[in-house]
C-alpha positions as CSV (number, residue, x, y, z in Angstrom):
1,N,158.4,10.6,68.7
2,D,158.2,14.5,68.2
3,R,155.6,14.7,65.3
4,A,152.4,14.0,67.3
5,Q,149.8,16.7,66.7
6,A,147.0,18.2,68.7
7,G,143.8,16.2,68.3
8,D,145.5,12.9,67.8
9,V,144.2,9.8,69.2
10,L,146.4,7.6,71.2
11,I,146.2,3.7,70.4
12,L,148.2,1.1,72.2
13,G,148.8,-2.2,70.6
14,K,149.2,-4.5,73.6
15,G,148.1,-5.0,77.1
16,I,150.6,-3.9,79.8
17,G,151.5,-5.9,83.0
18,V,154.5,-7.9,81.9
19,G,156.8,-6.5,84.4
20,V,154.4,-7.3,87.1
21,M,154.1,-11.0,85.9
22,G,157.9,-11.0,85.6
23,A,158.1,-9.7,89.3
24,A,155.7,-12.6,90.5
25,L,157.7,-15.3,88.3
26,K,160.8,-14.4,90.3
27,K,159.2,-15.0,93.4
28,G,157.7,-18.3,92.2
29,E,154.2,-17.1,92.2
30,L,153.1,-16.9,88.7
31,G,150.9,-19.8,87.8
32,D,150.9,-21.8,84.6
33,K,148.0,-19.7,82.9
34,A,149.5,-16.6,83.8
35,Y,152.9,-17.8,82.6
36,A,151.5,-18.5,79.2
37,Q,149.8,-15.1,78.8
38,M,153.2,-13.5,79.6
39,I,155.0,-15.5,77.0
40,E,152.2,-14.8,74.5
41,A,152.4,-11.1,74.9
42,T,156.3,-11.1,75.0
43,T,156.9,-13.2,72.0
44,Q,154.3,-11.4,69.9
45,L,156.1,-9.3,67.4
46,N,155.3,-5.7,66.6
47,S,155.1,-6.5,63.0
48,P,152.1,-4.0,62.3
49,G,154.7,-1.2,62.9
50,V,155.8,-1.3,59.1
51,A,152.4,-0.8,57.9
52,L,151.4,1.7,60.4
53,A,154.4,3.9,59.7
54,G,153.5,4.0,56.1
55,L,150.0,5.6,56.9
56,P,150.1,9.5,56.2
57,G,147.8,10.0,59.3
58,V,150.3,8.4,61.7
59,H,152.2,11.3,63.4
60,A,154.0,9.5,65.9
61,M,154.9,6.0,67.2
62,T,157.1,4.2,69.8
63,D,157.3,0.9,71.4
64,V,156.4,0.8,75.2
65,T,159.3,-0.9,77.1
66,G,161.5,-0.1,80.0
67,F,160.1,3.0,80.7
68,G,156.5,1.8,81.0
69,L,153.5,3.4,79.1
70,L,153.8,6.9,81.0
71,G,157.4,7.1,80.4
72,H,157.1,6.5,76.6
73,L,153.8,8.8,76.4
74,N,156.0,11.4,78.2
75,E,158.6,11.4,75.3
76,I,155.8,11.9,72.8
77,C,154.4,14.8,74.8
78,R,157.7,16.5,75.3
79,G,158.9,16.1,71.8
80,A,155.8,17.3,70.4
81,G,154.6,19.9,73.1
82,L,151.5,18.5,73.8
83,R,149.2,17.5,76.6
84,A,148.0,13.9,76.8
85,D,144.4,12.8,78.2
86,L,144.2,9.0,79.0
87,R,141.3,7.0,80.4
88,F,142.6,4.1,82.6
89,A,139.6,2.2,81.8
90,D,140.5,2.1,78.4
91,I,144.2,0.8,78.8
92,P,144.5,-3.0,78.1
93,V,146.0,-4.6,80.9
94,L,146.9,-8.2,80.7
95,S,144.2,-10.0,82.9
96,A,146.8,-12.1,85.0
97,A,148.6,-9.0,85.9
98,V,145.6,-7.0,87.7
99,P,145.5,-9.5,90.8
100,L,149.3,-9.6,90.8
101,A,149.5,-5.8,90.6
102,Q,146.8,-5.4,93.5
103,A,148.9,-8.1,95.5
104,G,151.9,-5.9,95.4
105,Y,154.0,-7.5,92.7
106,V,156.0,-4.7,91.1
107,T,159.5,-4.2,89.8
108,G,161.8,-1.6,91.2
109,A,161.9,0.0,87.6
110,S,158.1,1.0,88.2
111,D,159.0,3.4,91.0
112,R,162.1,5.0,89.3
113,N,159.8,5.4,86.2
114,W,157.2,7.3,88.4
115,N,160.1,9.4,89.9
116,S,160.7,10.5,86.2
117,V,157.2,11.0,84.9
118,G,155.4,11.7,88.2
119,P,156.1,15.6,88.0
120,H,154.5,15.8,84.7
121,T,151.4,13.4,85.4
122,S,148.2,14.2,87.2
123,L,146.0,11.2,88.5
124,P,142.6,11.3,90.2
125,A,142.6,11.7,94.0
126,E,141.5,8.2,94.9
127,F,143.5,6.4,92.1
128,P,144.8,3.3,93.5
129,E,148.7,2.6,93.9
130,W,148.5,-0.6,91.9
131,Q,147.0,1.1,88.9
132,R,149.7,3.8,89.1
133,K,152.5,1.0,89.1
134,L,150.9,-0.6,86.1
135,L,151.2,2.6,84.2
136,C,154.9,2.7,85.0
137,D,155.3,-0.9,84.6
138,P,158.3,-1.7,82.4
139,Q,157.6,-4.0,79.4
140,T,159.5,-6.5,77.7
141,S,158.5,-6.4,74.0
142,G,155.7,-4.1,74.9
143,G,153.2,-2.9,72.4
144,L,153.2,-0.1,70.0
145,L,151.9,3.1,71.2
146,V,150.5,5.2,68.1
147,S,149.6,8.8,67.6
148,C,147.4,9.2,64.7
149,D,144.5,11.7,63.4
150,R,141.0,10.5,64.4
151,V,140.3,9.7,60.5
152,T,143.3,7.2,60.4
153,A,142.2,5.5,63.9
154,P,139.8,3.0,62.5
155,R,142.6,1.9,59.8
156,V,145.3,1.8,62.5
157,L,143.0,-0.6,64.6
158,D,142.2,-2.7,61.4
159,I,146.1,-3.4,60.8
160,F,146.6,-4.3,64.4
161,R,143.6,-6.6,64.5
162,A,144.6,-8.1,61.1
163,G,148.0,-8.9,62.7
164,G,146.4,-10.7,65.8
165,F,146.5,-7.6,68.1
166,S,143.0,-8.2,69.6
167,S,143.7,-6.0,72.6
168,A,144.5,-2.8,70.6
169,C,142.3,0.0,71.2
170,E,142.3,3.6,71.8
171,I,143.4,4.8,75.2
172,G,143.3,8.6,75.0
173,T,144.0,11.9,72.9
174,L,146.7,14.5,72.5
175,G,146.0,18.4,72.6
176,A,147.2,21.7,73.1
177,G,148.9,22.5,76.4
178,E,152.0,22.2,78.5
179,P,153.7,18.9,77.9
180,S,151.9,16.6,80.6
181,I,149.9,13.4,81.2
182,H,146.3,13.6,82.8
183,V,144.8,10.2,83.7
184,A,141.0,10.1,84.4
């Protein structure tokens, strides 16, 4: 996680929101379609990781699990001494998780994760609370977060898509600066 480089592109392999869906499930509020989406996401193995690790332009990679997207990205930023710039609109979110997050379904770990990364993270002034909680949502079998040079990014996306990861996409960049995360 400490070899990311300034100028790298950040790519996320799976949508986030599994923790939110799990919180709704525990309260008996997760519908059948949402449950199927949650199972599909959590049982999809991160098998592209082997091919991605072999690409020279991939500098860092981690899976997004219990610390949520921001927690794992914070590890990369601190390890490499870089600043991350994310675009929330570009982050894949499991469709069933959005209305659940908006309705207030969250895990206790989401707030603990925020307490850890909040001092190193800036959010827009009018950023909705439910979106912040999604960024810190703990994932079970979450997607791979890849830091790679811009030239390698299309190949990374091709490998993800060939492995059935249709929501894999670029979510931001890394640059020089104090280790921190900035969300737009």
